N, C-alpha and C positions, 0 to 999 in steps of 0.2 A: 151746582157752583156755590162757592163761599169765597168771600174776600179774604186775600191773605193776611191782612192785618188783624182781621177778626181772629184768626187761630194763632198768628205768630206772637200776640201779646201774651200768650200762656207759657212762653218759654223763655229763658234768659239769653238775651242777644248781646253779642259784642259789637256789632256794625250792621248797618242796613244800606244797601245801595241799589237805587232803582225805585219803579213805582211800587207804592204801598197797597194800591188798590186792586191788583192784579187778581183776576178770578182764577180760582183753583178748583179743578174738576176731580183731581185725585192726588194721594200722596204716594210716592214710590221709593224704593231705596235699591231697586234692581234697574240699572241702567237700560235693559232690554225692554222695559215696560214704559219708559219716559215717552210721552207724546205731547201734542200741544195741549195746553191747559194743566199740565201736571206740575206738582212741587216735587223735585227730586232731592233727596236727602242723602248727602255723601257719607256713608258710614264705612268706618275701618273694619273690615271683617276679619276673621282668621285666614281667609284665603285670598282676599282681594280688597282694595281700597277703593271706595267710591269716587275719591277725588280724581283718580286716574281716568275717570270716564266722563268728566265734565264736557269736554269738546263734543262727545258723542251725544250726550242729552240734549245739548244746546242745539246741535244740528238736527236732531229729532223734533225740534220745536218746543222743548220744556220752557214753561212759563217763568219759573223760579228755581233756584237752588239754595240748599242749605249746606254750608261747609264749616270746617274748622279754621279756615285760613283764606285770605283773598286771592281770588283766581281771576285772571283777566278773562271777562265774558263780554259780550256785546250790551250796550247800555239798555236795550230793550228787555234784557233778562234781569230780574230781581235777584240780587244775592244777599243772604242773610248769613252773618258769621256768628258761630256759638262755639263755646268751649268744648262742648262734647255733643257731637251730631247723634250718637246713639240715644242718648237721654232725650235730645230734643225731638227725635223721631217719635218717641212713645208719646211726648207731651203734644206734639202737633197733632198725632194721629188720635189722640183722646179729644182733643177740641173739635177736630175736623168732623168726627163721627158724633159730636153732640154730647160729650162727657156722659157716656152710657153707664159708667160705674156709679155715678151719682143717682141713676134711676133704679138701680137694682141692688139687692143686698149681697155684696160680693165678699166671699171668704175664701182665703189662700191657705193652702197647707204646704208646708215645706218640710224637708227631712230627707235622710238616705232612703229609708224603707217606709212603706205603709201608706204613701201618698195617694196612690192609685185606689187602694181599698178604702180609705177614708173618704175621698171625694166621691166615690162610687156610692159607698153606703149612705151618705149625706143625700145625694142626689135620689137615691130609692126612698129614703125616710122622708124627705120633704115632699116627694111626689105622692107618698102615702098619706101624708098630713094635709093633703089637698092643695098644694101649691103648684103652679107651673114653674119648673126649675131647670136651669142650665147646668151643663157639666163640662169642664174642660180638663181632659186627663189624657195620660199617655195611650191609653186604649181607644178611646173614642170621645169625641165632643158631641154633646146632646143639646139640642133646644127643645125642652120638653121631652118627649120620646123620639124624636126626629134626630137620626145620626148625621154627623158631619165628620168627614175622615180627619184623623188626627196625624200630623207629621213629625211634631216635636212635642215634648212633655208640656212646654209653654209656647204657643205660637208667636211669630214675630209680632211687633206692635200693630201693625197696620191689620192685619189678619184678625189679631186678639181683639181690637177695637171694633172691628167690623162684625165680628161674632157677638160681642157683648151688645152692639147696637141692634142687632138682629133679635137677640133674646129680649131685649127691652121693647122692641116693636111688635113681637109675637106674644107679649103679655107675661114673660117669665118675671117673677118676683125675687128669685134668688138664684145665684151662680156659684157654684163650688169649684175651684180650679186648683190644680197641682201648681205649684211653684218651684221651679228647678233652681239650684245655684247658677247654671249657666244664664237662666233669664234675669235673675238679680244682677249678676255681673255685667251682662250686655244690655241693661235697662229696658228689657222687653217689657216690664211693667210700670215704667216711669210714667207718671200722671194719673195712673189709676188710683182710685179712692176706694180701700178696702174697709169694710165693716168689721173686719177681724182676720186675724191669722193664727195658725197653730203649727206646733212644732212637734213632729213625731220622734226622731231620734238622729243622731249623726254618727257615722261610721265610716271606715275606709272606702272611698269611692272618688271617681272623677279627678284623681290626681294626675292624670295626663293632661288635663285642662288647667286646673288649679295650682299644679306642682307641689304645694305643700297642704298639709292638713290644716294649718292655720289659716291659710287663704281660704281653703273650703269652709271653714267655720265662720270667717268674716263674711263671705258670701252669704250665707244662710241668715247670719246675725242682721245684715244690711236690711233685709226685708223687715224685720220687726223694728230696727231703728227709724223707719220712714212710716210707721203706722201712726196715724193721727190719734189725739187724745179721746176722740169719741169713739174708738174702736176697742176691741179686746185682743189680748195676746195670750193663748192658751199654750202651756208648755209642759213638756214631760217632766216631772220632778225627780223620776228615777234615773234619767239620763244624766251624766256627770257634766255634760254642757247644756243641759236644760234651762238653768236659770241665767247662764251666759248669754243665751240667745235673746233674753228679755231685759238685760240689766240697763240698757239705754232707751228702752221704749217709752213713749208717751202714752201707749194705750193701758187699758186696765188689764193687769196681769191676773191670770188664773192657773191654776195647775192641775194635773190629774196624775195619778200613781197607783201601782199595785203594792209598792213597798215603802214608800215615804208617805208622810202626812201631806194631804192635798185637797184642794176644794172638791174634786171628784175622785173618790176613792173606789177602786175596784179590787175585789178579792176573788180568786178563782176557787171554787168549791169542788168541781168535777171537770175532767178534761178526758174526752173520749172521741172516737170517730162518730159518735151520735151527736157531738157538740159540747158547748161549754156550759156549765152552770155557774152563774156569777153572783155576787152581790154587788150593786153599783149604789153607793151612797146608802148602803143598808137594805136595799130592796133586792130580793133574790129574782133573778131572770135566768132563763134558759135560752139560749141561741145556737143556731145551726153552725156557726163558726168554730174553728177548732184551735187550740194553742195559746200561749200566753202572749205570742205576738198580736194575735187578733183581739185579745183582752185589752191590750193598749189601744188598738185601733178603735175599739168600741169606747173606750174612755175619750178619745177624740170626739168621736160622733156625739156621744151623750153631752159632753161638756159644751161643745158648741151649740148643741140644741137648747141647752139651759141658758147660755149667755145670750141666746137670740130670743129667749123668752117663751119656749114652748113647754107644754105640760109634761111633766116628767113621767107620769103614768102612761099617757098615751104614747110617748116616744118609746119607753121599755117595752110596751105591748107590741109596737110595730118592729123594733129591733130583733125581737124574739122569732119573727116570721122571715126575716131577710136571709138569703142565701149567699154564699161566698162568691167572690168576684172571680170571673174566668181567668184561669192560670194562676190563681193565688190558693194554695193548697186545695187544688181541685182533684178530687179522687174519684176512683171507679174500682169495682171488684169484679173479678172474673168468677165465672160459674164454679171454677175449681177452688175459689177462696183466696186468691192472690190479690193484694191491693196494690194499685198503683196512685202515686200522687205526683200531679204536675205542678210545678210552682215556678215563678219567675225569678227566684233566687239567684242573683248574678252579682252579689257582693258577699265578702266573707261573712259578715254578720248575718245577712239574710239567710245564707246557707246553714249557719251554725243555728239559727232560730228554728228553722225547718228541721233540721236533724234532732236537735233537742226536743222538739215537740213529739217527733216519731219516737225517740227514746222513752219519753214519758208515756206513750200509748202502747209500745209493744209489750209482749209477755214473756221475751226471751227464749221463746220456743221457735222462733223465726229468724230468718235472715233479713237484713237491710241491704238492699242492693241499690247503690247510687250511680246514677248516669248523670255527669256534669261536664261542662265545657266553658270556656271563657271567650268573650267577644274579641275580634281583631280591632285595630286602630284604637284601642281603649287602654286604660290603666294596666299596665304590664305587671306592676307591682303586686296586685292581688292574685295573680294566677297560682303561683306556688302555695299560698295561704289557703286559697279554696280547695286545692287538692290535698293539702295536710288535713284540713277540717273534715273532708269527705272521708278519708281514710281513717281518721279517729273515731267517727261516728257511725261507720258503715262495715258490715261484713264482707262485702264486695264492692269494688269501685271500678266503673268503667268511665275513663277519660275520653272525651269525644270533642268533636267540633261543635261551635256554637253558631255565630255569625262571624265567620272568619272576616268579612268585608274584602279588604285589599291585602290583607296578611296572609302569609303561608300557614295554613292550619297546622303543619307539622311543627313550625316554629313556636306556635301558641302552645302546642301539647308538650313540647320540649320545656318550655317555661313552667308549665304546671307540674310536669314530672320531677322537677327540681323540690318540690314540696313533699314528694313520697318519701317517708323515712325507711330505714333499711327493714324494720321490724314488719312493714306493710307491703313489701314487694309482691309478696305471693298472693295477695288479695286483689291486685290491680291488673286491669286489662287496658290497653290502648287501642281504640278502635276509631279511626279518623272519621268514618262515615256514620253520621249521627243515626240515620235509619238503621244501620246494621247494629250500631251500639244498643238501640232500644229493643231490636229484635232478640239480641243476645241476652239482654236483662231479662226478657219475658221468658226465654228458653231455659235460663238459669234457675229461674223462681220455681218454688215448690210452693203447694197449698200452705196458707198463712203468712207466706213471705211478703214483704213490703218493698215495692220498686219506687225510688224517688227518681223523677226525670227533672232536672233542675236547669235554669238559666234562661228559657225562652218563653214560659208561661203561656200568655194569651197570644204571642205572635203567631201568625199564620204564613210564615214564610222564613227562609234561611238566605241571608245576603252573602253572595260570593262574588267577589271581583264587581261591585257595582249592580249586580242582578239579584233582584229578589225571586228566588224559586219558592212555589208553593211547599209549605211543610207545616205541619200542626201535630205538634207532640202528643197532645190528648187524643186527637183522631187516631194517630198511628198507633198508640198503646191499645186503643179499642179495637182496631183491625187485627193486631197480633194476638189479643185475647180471644177474638172469634174464631181465628184460624186454629187456636188450641182446642177449642170446643168441637172441631170438625173431625 
């Protein structure tokens, strides 16, 4: 239990009605979880408004409520009015769990692509450096090496602060977390105190939510705007919006780049299926990772390690041993010499980067066969663009289903088909069933050919009408490769 006034002083209040010394046992924003002793924060969500459930939570015995307007409730219920209840939720949760971000070195990574790879590599790096480290990512949350299932790129404020508090109590010294644009816009990180933040890149994505690219940029930039002067802000000097991200930050600004002058300079010497040979600030290093996009990711990881004071030689030695993240340019080869690559590329820029990497690796004596789909209930504007990119950089293209969610897969495919130009009609197949699409790609491939299966990466399911069915691209490719050998 904690006194209400002990945590409420850490958010900006408009008014306070009722007892200030009420004991709070938990903070909730889901009305179904409100019970005696809980503090209910009425948040306006995308689908429901918590203010509509006040009478319900009061009836369930809720001790106190936080709202954005005065609501008639019994005198025994404390009502706190704030300007923004989403922001207040984060600040109150942070206080309720004992300000965990003050007890851990918390670093956030934001950008369209590369967040999962960067945070995961940082977790692996710091674990190898001897630290007990936390990870908050799209793929998995980790407390040390212990997995905690991930449901969102950035958890809700209550779950997030509870996780950070668990990390602190279990001895974690560092935590590396993905910070999505949704999380910034919805104040899921409100109240947290970051030791630093890094920007990977920004390209077309999430316009179904943000509506305009300008609003999407503003959401990413807001993360850096709120960093304290004691923290660092690492940005990609090669991205045209890289310096915009940090133009208003109070944090110490540092840069990394492959093409521009920067604090952390990366140069690609060799790029093959065997890995990358790079120089990072003049020191040559080999890594198992592949492609220019991973050179940028390594720039983020190395840059953060240096801004946190780690030994450069030790860091580079460890980076040379680290392997690719599941579902990020993850490849296998059949006994017949066919190479298959599974990648999470689900934005035009990510798909372009992966296909350009393949373009640089191929010998021109093979075909590139791309299997790609687009998710349902998400930004529809990128669908034709992704099909167009696949056609321009592949010898054969199979358009298929991704996670249709509640949308008609055929409607999604029709959107993608609009991006197929006349000269590419003969190279395109449309196979709605993703399993059959992958099977067809394998059957079409000859020795030395390269198959790219894009869009789902690490995911172990396919979501159709709200149901998640078991589905693993990498496993499925392996099964069809094995059948070819028999």
